[in-house]
C-alpha positions in Angstrom: 210.6 126.2 288.3 212.6 125.7 285.1 215.2 122.8 285.4 216.9 123.2 282.1 218.1 126.7 282.9 219.3 125.8 286.4 221.3 123.4 284.3 222.3 125.4 281.6 223.7 128.1 284.8 225.4 124.8 286.2 227.4 123.5 282.9 228.1 127.1 281.7 228.3 129.4 284.5 230.5 129.4 287.3 233.5 126.9 287.6 234.7 125.8 284.1 234.1 121.6 283.8 237.6 121.7 282.5 239.1 122.9 286.0 236.7 121.1 288.4 237.9 117.4 286.9 241.5 118.8 287.1 241.0 120.4 290.8 239.4 116.5 291.4 242.1 114.6 290.0 244.4 116.8 292.0 243.1 115.6 295.1 243.1 112.2 294.7 246.3 112.2 294.0 247.9 114.4 296.2 245.7 112.2 298.8 246.9 109.5 297.3 250.4 110.2 297.2 250.3 111.2 300.5 249.3 107.9 302.1 252.0 106.0 300.0 254.7 108.4 301.7 253.3 107.7 305.1 253.1 103.9 304.3 256.8 103.8 303.0 257.9 105.6 305.7 255.7 103.1 308.5 254.0 106.2 309.8 250.5 105.2 311.1 248.0 107.6 309.4 245.0 107.2 312.0 245.4 106.5 315.6 243.6 102.8 316.8 239.6 103.4 319.1 242.1 103.5 322.5 244.5 106.3 321.4 241.9 108.6 320.2 240.0 108.0 323.4 243.4 108.7 325.6 243.8 111.3 323.3 240.3 113.4 323.6 240.5 112.5 327.9 243.6 114.5 327.6 241.9 117.2 325.9 239.6 117.5 327.9 241.3 118.3 331.1 240.6 114.6 332.2 237.1 116.0 332.8 234.3 113.5 331.6 234.6 109.9 329.9 235.2 107.1 332.2 239.0 106.5 333.1 
């Protein structure tokens, strides 16, 4: 198998490198901005383990698990 041919196709074909970099930066900026806004509004982004366990228990209709 020719690795040089695959590398050239990866670099020259598909999504251009500038667009890939722009999409990466945009994603990082969006996630950080959302986290910063949620922190300013004193919202919890993630649940605690106990809250997750309770939510899963309710989602399953009270079946299974230890309750």
